[in-house]
Backbone atoms as SQL, in Angstrom:
CREATE TABLE atoms (id INTEGER PRIMARY KEY, chain TEXT, resi INTEGER, resn TEXT, atom TEXT, x REAL, y REAL, z REAL);
INSERT INTO atoms VALUES
  (1, 'A', 1, 'MET', 'N', 14.963, 5.292, -8.113),
  (2, 'A', 1, 'MET', 'CA', 13.657, 5.144, -7.498),
  (3, 'A', 1, 'MET', 'C', 13.770, 4.302, -6.231),
  (4, 'A', 2, 'ALA', 'N', 12.963, 4.636, -5.267),
  (5, 'A', 2, 'ALA', 'CA', 12.974, 3.902, -4.002),
  (6, 'A', 2, 'ALA', 'C', 11.995, 2.741, -4.045),
  (7, 'A', 3, 'ASP', 'N', 12.367, 1.641, -3.445),
  (8, 'A', 3, 'ASP', 'CA', 11.466, 0.507, -3.308),
  (9, 'A', 3, 'ASP', 'C', 10.525, 0.797, -2.152),
  (10, 'A', 4, 'VAL', 'N', 9.231, 0.603, -2.393),
  (11, 'A', 4, 'VAL', 'CA', 8.201, 0.996, -1.441),
  (12, 'A', 4, 'VAL', 'C', 7.168, -0.119, -1.314),
  (13, 'A', 5, 'VAL', 'N', 6.702, -0.344, -0.101),
  (14, 'A', 5, 'VAL', 'CA', 5.543, -1.209, 0.121),
  (15, 'A', 5, 'VAL', 'C', 4.382, -0.269, 0.424),
  (16, 'A', 6, 'TYR', 'N', 3.195, -0.618, -0.069),
  (17, 'A', 6, 'TYR', 'CA', 2.057, 0.283, 0.078),
  (18, 'A', 6, 'TYR', 'C', 0.772, -0.496, 0.318),
  (19, 'A', 7, 'ILE', 'N', -0.211, 0.217, 0.883),
  (20, 'A', 7, 'ILE', 'CA', -1.540, -0.351, 1.092),
  (21, 'A', 7, 'ILE', 'C', -2.544, 0.609, 0.461),
  (22, 'A', 8, 'LEU', 'N', -3.471, 0.035, -0.307),
  (23, 'A', 8, 'LEU', 'CA', -4.563, 0.792, -0.910),
  (24, 'A', 8, 'LEU', 'C', -5.873, 0.398, -0.249),
  (25, 'A', 9, 'ARG', 'N', -6.757, 1.376, -0.100),
  (26, 'A', 9, 'ARG', 'CA', -8.131, 1.068, 0.306),
  (27, 'A', 9, 'ARG', 'C', -8.938, 1.063, -0.984),
  (28, 'A', 10, 'CYS', 'N', -9.565, -0.061, -1.272),
  (29, 'A', 10, 'CYS', 'CA', -10.345, -0.216, -2.499),
  (30, 'A', 10, 'CYS', 'C', -11.751, 0.344, -2.311),
  (31, 'A', 11, 'GLY', 'N', -12.443, 0.534, -3.431),
  (32, 'A', 11, 'GLY', 'CA', -13.787, 1.094, -3.417),
  (33, 'A', 11, 'GLY', 'C', -14.778, 0.280, -2.593),
  (34, 'A', 12, 'ASP', 'N', -14.536, -1.013, -2.449),
  (35, 'A', 12, 'ASP', 'CA', -15.431, -1.857, -1.645),
  (36, 'A', 12, 'ASP', 'C', -14.992, -1.947, -0.182),
  (37, 'A', 13, 'GLY', 'N', -13.955, -1.158, 0.189),
  (38, 'A', 13, 'GLY', 'CA', -13.503, -1.132, 1.582),
  (39, 'A', 13, 'GLY', 'C', -12.400, -2.120, 1.909),
  (40, 'A', 14, 'THR', 'N', -12.070, -3.012, 0.981),
  (41, 'A', 14, 'THR', 'CA', -11.003, -3.965, 1.241),
  (42, 'A', 14, 'THR', 'C', -9.649, -3.285, 1.124),
  (43, 'A', 15, 'LEU', 'N', -8.627, -3.952, 1.637),
  (44, 'A', 15, 'LEU', 'CA', -7.266, -3.423, 1.603),
  (45, 'A', 15, 'LEU', 'C', -6.412, -4.268, 0.670),
  (46, 'A', 16, 'TYR', 'N', -5.576, -3.606, -0.112),
  (47, 'A', 16, 'TYR', 'CA', -4.674, -4.275, -1.045),
  (48, 'A', 16, 'TYR', 'C', -3.250, -3.862, -0.698),
  (49, 'A', 17, 'THR', 'N', -2.362, -4.816, -0.567),
  (50, 'A', 17, 'THR', 'CA', -0.965, -4.542, -0.256),
  (51, 'A', 17, 'THR', 'C', -0.091, -4.920, -1.438),
  (52, 'A', 18, 'GLY', 'N', 0.850, -4.049, -1.769),
  (53, 'A', 18, 'GLY', 'CA', 1.773, -4.329, -2.864),
  (54, 'A', 18, 'GLY', 'C', 3.107, -3.646, -2.634),
  (55, 'A', 19, 'TRP', 'N', 4.003, -3.813, -3.594),
  (56, 'A', 19, 'TRP', 'CA', 5.296, -3.144, -3.527),
  (57, 'A', 19, 'TRP', 'C', 5.624, -2.642, -4.931),
  (58, 'A', 20, 'THR', 'N', 6.477, -1.639, -5.020),
  (59, 'A', 20, 'THR', 'CA', 6.871, -1.076, -6.299),
  (60, 'A', 20, 'THR', 'C', 8.179, -0.315, -6.135),
  (61, 'A', 21, 'ASN', 'N', 8.816, -0.005, -7.262),
  (62, 'A', 21, 'ASN', 'CA', 9.988, 0.860, -7.211),
  (63, 'A', 21, 'ASN', 'C', 9.658, 2.239, -7.786),
  (64, 'A', 22, 'ASP', 'N', 8.376, 2.465, -8.143),
  (65, 'A', 22, 'ASP', 'CA', 7.914, 3.764, -8.632),
  (66, 'A', 22, 'ASP', 'C', 6.458, 3.942, -8.191),
  (67, 'A', 23, 'LEU', 'N', 6.277, 4.485, -6.999),
  (68, 'A', 23, 'LEU', 'CA', 4.952, 4.567, -6.390),
  (69, 'A', 23, 'LEU', 'C', 3.985, 5.397, -7.228),
  (70, 'A', 24, 'GLU', 'N', 4.401, 6.540, -7.710),
  (71, 'A', 24, 'GLU', 'CA', 3.515, 7.404, -8.483),
  (72, 'A', 24, 'GLU', 'C', 3.006, 6.692, -9.745),
  (73, 'A', 25, 'LYS', 'N', 3.909, 6.041, -10.454),
  (74, 'A', 25, 'LYS', 'CA', 3.531, 5.315, -11.664),
  (75, 'A', 25, 'LYS', 'C', 2.586, 4.162, -11.334),
  (76, 'A', 26, 'ARG', 'N', 2.867, 3.462, -10.254),
  (77, 'A', 26, 'ARG', 'CA', 2.036, 2.317, -9.862),
  (78, 'A', 26, 'ARG', 'C', 0.640, 2.767, -9.449),
  (79, 'A', 27, 'LEU', 'N', 0.545, 3.878, -8.737),
  (80, 'A', 27, 'LEU', 'CA', -0.770, 4.390, -8.332),
  (81, 'A', 27, 'LEU', 'C', -1.594, 4.800, -9.553),
  (82, 'A', 28, 'LYS', 'N', -0.947, 5.418, -10.526),
  (83, 'A', 28, 'LYS', 'CA', -1.651, 5.788, -11.759),
  (84, 'A', 28, 'LYS', 'C', -2.148, 4.547, -12.485),
  (85, 'A', 29, 'ALA', 'N', -1.347, 3.492, -12.497),
  (86, 'A', 29, 'ALA', 'CA', -1.751, 2.242, -13.131),
  (87, 'A', 29, 'ALA', 'C', -2.966, 1.645, -12.417),
  (88, 'A', 30, 'HIS', 'N', -2.937, 1.638, -11.094),
  (89, 'A', 30, 'HIS', 'CA', -4.083, 1.124, -10.334),
  (90, 'A', 30, 'HIS', 'C', -5.331, 1.942, -10.650),
  (91, 'A', 31, 'ALA', 'N', -5.211, 3.260, -10.628),
  (92, 'A', 31, 'ALA', 'CA', -6.363, 4.141, -10.876),
  (93, 'A', 31, 'ALA', 'C', -6.943, 3.942, -12.274),
  (94, 'A', 32, 'ALA', 'N', -6.089, 3.600, -13.227),
  (95, 'A', 32, 'ALA', 'CA', -6.533, 3.392, -14.608),
  (96, 'A', 32, 'ALA', 'C', -7.042, 1.973, -14.852),
  (97, 'A', 33, 'GLY', 'N', -7.031, 1.130, -13.815),
  (98, 'A', 33, 'GLY', 'CA', -7.506, -0.235, -13.956),
  (99, 'A', 33, 'GLY', 'C', -6.463, -1.191, -14.509),
  (100, 'A', 34, 'ARG', 'N', -5.192, -0.772, -14.515),
  (101, 'A', 34, 'ARG', 'CA', -4.117, -1.610, -15.029),
  (102, 'A', 34, 'ARG', 'C', -3.158, -2.065, -13.929),
  (103, 'A', 35, 'GLY', 'N', -3.499, -1.796, -12.687),
  (104, 'A', 35, 'GLY', 'CA', -2.587, -2.089, -11.593),
  (105, 'A', 35, 'GLY', 'C', -2.591, -3.514, -11.108),
  (106, 'A', 36, 'GLY', 'N', -3.643, -4.209, -11.338),
  (107, 'A', 36, 'GLY', 'CA', -3.734, -5.588, -10.883),
  (108, 'A', 36, 'GLY', 'C', -5.167, -6.063, -10.971),
  (109, 'A', 37, 'LYS', 'N', -5.328, -7.349, -11.127),
  (110, 'A', 37, 'LYS', 'CA', -6.660, -7.938, -11.275),
  (111, 'A', 37, 'LYS', 'C', -7.549, -7.639, -10.067),
  (112, 'A', 38, 'TYR', 'N', -6.975, -7.723, -8.869),
  (113, 'A', 38, 'TYR', 'CA', -7.759, -7.498, -7.654),
  (114, 'A', 38, 'TYR', 'C', -8.299, -6.071, -7.600),
  (115, 'A', 39, 'THR', 'N', -7.431, -5.084, -7.822),
  (116, 'A', 39, 'THR', 'CA', -7.871, -3.693, -7.703),
  (117, 'A', 39, 'THR', 'C', -8.718, -3.258, -8.891),
  (118, 'A', 40, 'ARG', 'N', -8.497, -3.840, -10.054),
  (119, 'A', 40, 'ARG', 'CA', -9.263, -3.479, -11.254),
  (120, 'A', 40, 'ARG', 'C', -10.759, -3.634, -11.014),
  (121, 'A', 41, 'ALA', 'N', -11.131, -4.654, -10.278),
  (122, 'A', 41, 'ALA', 'CA', -12.545, -4.930, -10.011),
  (123, 'A', 41, 'ALA', 'C', -13.074, -4.167, -8.810),
  (124, 'A', 42, 'ARG', 'N', -12.227, -3.368, -8.152),
  (125, 'A', 42, 'ARG', 'CA', -12.628, -2.709, -6.913),
  (126, 'A', 42, 'ARG', 'C', -12.311, -1.216, -6.913),
  (127, 'A', 43, 'LEU', 'N', -12.336, -0.591, -8.063),
  (128, 'A', 43, 'LEU', 'CA', -12.052, 0.840, -8.171),
  (129, 'A', 43, 'LEU', 'C', -13.169, 1.652, -7.556),
  (130, 'A', 44, 'PRO', 'N', -12.893, 2.858, -7.070),
  (131, 'A', 44, 'PRO', 'CA', -11.590, 3.522, -7.049),
  (132, 'A', 44, 'PRO', 'C', -10.742, 3.033, -5.878),
  (133, 'A', 45, 'VAL', 'N', -9.464, 3.319, -5.953),
  (134, 'A', 45, 'VAL', 'CA', -8.540, 2.965, -4.875),
  (135, 'A', 45, 'VAL', 'C', -7.898, 4.239, -4.331),
  (136, 'A', 46, 'ALA', 'N', -7.507, 4.184, -3.065),
  (137, 'A', 46, 'ALA', 'CA', -6.842, 5.318, -2.422),
  (138, 'A', 46, 'ALA', 'C', -5.642, 4.808, -1.630),
  (139, 'A', 47, 'LEU', 'N', -4.538, 5.496, -1.752),
  (140, 'A', 47, 'LEU', 'CA', -3.343, 5.154, -0.987),
  (141, 'A', 47, 'LEU', 'C', -3.571, 5.522, 0.472),
  (142, 'A', 48, 'VAL', 'N', -3.422, 4.545, 1.365),
  (143, 'A', 48, 'VAL', 'CA', -3.618, 4.810, 2.793),
  (144, 'A', 48, 'VAL', 'C', -2.356, 4.563, 3.605),
  (145, 'A', 49, 'TYR', 'N', -1.338, 3.940, 2.979),
  (146, 'A', 49, 'TYR', 'CA', -0.096, 3.660, 3.707),
  (147, 'A', 49, 'TYR', 'C', 1.013, 3.410, 2.703),
  (148, 'A', 50, 'HIS', 'N', 2.190, 3.915, 3.000),
  (149, 'A', 50, 'HIS', 'CA', 3.375, 3.554, 2.220),
  (150, 'A', 50, 'HIS', 'C', 4.593, 3.640, 3.129),
  (151, 'A', 51, 'GLU', 'N', 5.571, 2.816, 2.803),
  (152, 'A', 51, 'GLU', 'CA', 6.760, 2.697, 3.634),
  (153, 'A', 51, 'GLU', 'C', 7.962, 2.437, 2.725),
  (154, 'A', 52, 'ALA', 'N', 8.944, 3.296, 2.779),
  (155, 'A', 52, 'ALA', 'CA', 10.156, 3.123, 1.976),
  (156, 'A', 52, 'ALA', 'C', 10.975, 1.961, 2.531),
  (157, 'A', 53, 'CYS', 'N', 11.566, 1.204, 1.628),
  (158, 'A', 53, 'CYS', 'CA', 12.406, 0.069, 1.997),
  (159, 'A', 53, 'CYS', 'C', 13.774, 0.249, 1.349),
  (160, 'A', 54, 'GLY', 'N', 14.761, -0.434, 1.850),
  (161, 'A', 54, 'GLY', 'CA', 16.121, -0.260, 1.366),
  (162, 'A', 54, 'GLY', 'C', 16.443, -0.970, 0.068),
  (163, 'A', 55, 'SER', 'N', 15.621, -1.968, -0.292),
  (164, 'A', 55, 'SER', 'CA', 15.895, -2.741, -1.498),
  (165, 'A', 55, 'SER', 'C', 14.618, -3.443, -1.942),
  (166, 'A', 56, 'GLU', 'N', 14.661, -4.004, -3.144),
  (167, 'A', 56, 'GLU', 'CA', 13.514, -4.776, -3.626),
  (168, 'A', 56, 'GLU', 'C', 13.256, -5.965, -2.705),
  (169, 'A', 57, 'ARG', 'N', 14.316, -6.622, -2.314),
  (170, 'A', 57, 'ARG', 'CA', 14.173, -7.783, -1.425),
  (171, 'A', 57, 'ARG', 'C', 13.491, -7.393, -0.119),
  (172, 'A', 58, 'GLU', 'N', 13.902, -6.274, 0.461),
  (173, 'A', 58, 'GLU', 'CA', 13.300, -5.798, 1.701),
  (174, 'A', 58, 'GLU', 'C', 11.829, -5.438, 1.489),
  (175, 'A', 59, 'ALA', 'N', 11.516, -4.806, 0.362),
  (176, 'A', 59, 'ALA', 'CA', 10.133, -4.417, 0.068),
  (177, 'A', 59, 'ALA', 'C', 9.248, -5.651, -0.095),
  (178, 'A', 60, 'ARG', 'N', 9.730, -6.645, -0.821),
  (179, 'A', 60, 'ARG', 'CA', 8.955, -7.886, -1.017),
  (180, 'A', 60, 'ARG', 'C', 8.747, -8.617, 0.308),
  (181, 'A', 61, 'SER', 'N', 9.770, -8.626, 1.143),
  (182, 'A', 61, 'SER', 'CA', 9.672, -9.269, 2.441),
  (183, 'A', 61, 'SER', 'C', 8.656, -8.545, 3.324),
  (184, 'A', 62, 'ARG', 'N', 8.723, -7.217, 3.334),
  (185, 'A', 62, 'ARG', 'CA', 7.793, -6.419, 4.133),
  (186, 'A', 62, 'ARG', 'C', 6.370, -6.587, 3.621),
  (187, 'A', 63, 'GLU', 'N', 6.195, -6.630, 2.292),
  (188, 'A', 63, 'GLU', 'CA', 4.876, -6.860, 1.707),
  (189, 'A', 63, 'GLU', 'C', 4.313, -8.186, 2.212),
  (190, 'A', 64, 'TRP', 'N', 5.107, -9.228, 2.178),
  (191, 'A', 64, 'TRP', 'CA', 4.655, -10.538, 2.624),
  (192, 'A', 64, 'TRP', 'C', 4.239, -10.499, 4.095),
  (193, 'A', 65, 'ARG', 'N', 5.072, -9.824, 4.928),
  (194, 'A', 65, 'ARG', 'CA', 4.748, -9.744, 6.363),
  (195, 'A', 65, 'ARG', 'C', 3.433, -8.984, 6.587),
  (196, 'A', 66, 'ILE', 'N', 3.225, -7.902, 5.851),
  (197, 'A', 66, 'ILE', 'CA', 1.981, -7.144, 6.003),
  (198, 'A', 66, 'ILE', 'C', 0.794, -7.988, 5.562),
  (199, 'A', 67, 'LYS', 'N', 0.955, -8.750, 4.490),
  (200, 'A', 67, 'LYS', 'CA', -0.139, -9.589, 4.012),
  (201, 'A', 67, 'LYS', 'C', -0.521, -10.667, 5.022),
  (202, 'A', 68, 'GLN', 'N', 0.368, -11.012, 5.931),
  (203, 'A', 68, 'GLN', 'CA', 0.076, -12.006, 6.964),
  (204, 'A', 68, 'GLN', 'C', -0.731, -11.421, 8.117),
  (205, 'A', 69, 'LEU', 'N', -0.814, -10.099, 8.204),
  (206, 'A', 69, 'LEU', 'CA', -1.547, -9.439, 9.285),
  (207, 'A', 69, 'LEU', 'C', -3.048, -9.586, 9.084),
  (208, 'A', 70, 'THR', 'N', -3.776, -9.523, 10.173),
  (209, 'A', 70, 'THR', 'CA', -5.235, -9.480, 10.077),
  (210, 'A', 70, 'THR', 'C', -5.650, -8.089, 9.611),
  (211, 'A', 71, 'ARG', 'N', -6.893, -7.960, 9.209),
  (212, 'A', 71, 'ARG', 'CA', -7.391, -6.643, 8.798),
  (213, 'A', 71, 'ARG', 'C', -7.245, -5.625, 9.939),
  (214, 'A', 72, 'ALA', 'N', -7.575, -6.036, 11.146),
  (215, 'A', 72, 'ALA', 'CA', -7.469, -5.135, 12.301),
  (216, 'A', 72, 'ALA', 'C', -6.025, -4.680, 12.503),
  (217, 'A', 73, 'GLU', 'N', -5.082, -5.590, 12.345),
  (218, 'A', 73, 'GLU', 'CA', -3.668, -5.231, 12.494),
  (219, 'A', 73, 'GLU', 'C', -3.221, -4.276, 11.385),
  (220, 'A', 74, 'LYS', 'N', -3.707, -4.497, 10.174),
  (221, 'A', 74, 'LYS', 'CA', -3.382, -3.588, 9.065),
  (222, 'A', 74, 'LYS', 'C', -3.943, -2.193, 9.326),
  (223, 'A', 75, 'LEU', 'N', -5.168, -2.134, 9.837),
  (224, 'A', 75, 'LEU', 'CA', -5.758, -0.832, 10.148),
  (225, 'A', 75, 'LEU', 'C', -4.971, -0.118, 11.239),
  (226, 'A', 76, 'ARG', 'N', -4.491, -0.856, 12.235),
  (227, 'A', 76, 'ARG', 'CA', -3.650, -0.244, 13.275),
  (228, 'A', 76, 'ARG', 'C', -2.351, 0.288, 12.667),
  (229, 'A', 77, 'LEU', 'N', -1.766, -0.465, 11.749),
  (230, 'A', 77, 'LEU', 'CA', -0.551, -0.017, 11.070),
  (231, 'A', 77, 'LEU', 'C', -0.822, 1.271, 10.306),
  (232, 'A', 78, 'ILE', 'N', -1.920, 1.301, 9.567),
  (233, 'A', 78, 'ILE', 'CA', -2.296, 2.499, 8.802),
  (234, 'A', 78, 'ILE', 'C', -2.500, 3.671, 9.743),
  (235, 'A', 79, 'ASN', 'N', -3.235, 3.467, 10.819),
  (236, 'A', 79, 'ASN', 'CA', -3.515, 4.545, 11.767),
  (237, 'A', 79, 'ASN', 'C', -2.259, 5.013, 12.478),
  (238, 'A', 80, 'SER', 'N', -1.348, 4.119, 12.801),
  (239, 'A', 80, 'SER', 'CA', -0.118, 4.534, 13.483),
  (240, 'A', 80, 'SER', 'C', 0.737, 5.383, 12.549),
  (241, 'A', 81, 'LYS', 'N', 0.757, 5.065, 11.290),
  (242, 'A', 81, 'LYS', 'CA', 1.512, 5.849, 10.309),
  (243, 'A', 81, 'LYS', 'C', 0.904, 7.233, 10.168),
  (244, 'A', 82, 'GLU', 'N', -0.445, 7.319, 10.095),
  (245, 'A', 82, 'GLU', 'CA', -1.108, 8.617, 9.988),
  (246, 'A', 82, 'GLU', 'C', -0.803, 9.468, 11.203),
  (247, 'A', 83, 'ASN', 'N', -0.842, 8.872, 12.393),
  (248, 'A', 83, 'ASN', 'CA', -0.561, 9.616, 13.614),
  (249, 'A', 83, 'ASN', 'C', 0.884, 10.100, 13.632),
  (250, 'A', 84, 'THR', 'N', 1.805, 9.278, 13.175),
  (251, 'A', 84, 'THR', 'CA', 3.216, 9.655, 13.134),
  (252, 'A', 84, 'THR', 'C', 3.432, 10.816, 12.173),
  (253, 'A', 85, 'GLU', 'N', 2.798, 10.787, 11.003),
  (254, 'A', 85, 'GLU', 'CA', 2.946, 11.866, 10.036),
  (255, 'A', 85, 'GLU', 'C', 2.378, 13.168, 10.560),
  (256, 'A', 86, 'HIS', 'N', 1.246, 13.116, 11.295),
  (257, 'A', 86, 'HIS', 'CA', 0.664, 14.328, 11.848),
  (258, 'A', 86, 'HIS', 'C', 1.544, 14.926, 12.937),
  (259, 'A', 87, 'GLU', 'N', 2.236, 14.076, 13.700),
  (260, 'A', 87, 'GLU', 'CA', 3.099, 14.579, 14.757),
  (261, 'A', 87, 'GLU', 'C', 4.293, 15.332, 14.194),
  (262, 'A', 88, 'LYS', 'N', 4.716, 14.984, 12.964),
  (263, 'A', 88, 'LYS', 'CA', 5.871, 15.642, 12.350),
  (264, 'A', 88, 'LYS', 'C', 5.548, 17.033, 11.832),
  (265, 'A', 89, 'ASP', 'N', 4.250, 17.294, 11.559),
  (266, 'A', 89, 'ASP', 'CA', 3.826, 18.595, 11.005),
  (267, 'A', 89, 'ASP', 'C', 4.018, 19.731, 11.984);
């Protein structure tokens, strides 16, 4: 499994950043209300960004750096990723 950092948009519009080594399993846990205390109270959640990392250490480090960003900076990151994915199509 690949280590991944991800951002969820919660039902109240807030953003949640986390990391995992099994994104599909983690998303199912969040959707079922078992993913974390923060997201449990803010369902539903939607994946808006994910980024593969080379190791757990790299994923945790990247998660921390993203959490230091302002909301506006996180939204720019999300939008830049969406634009990049559309350009590849």
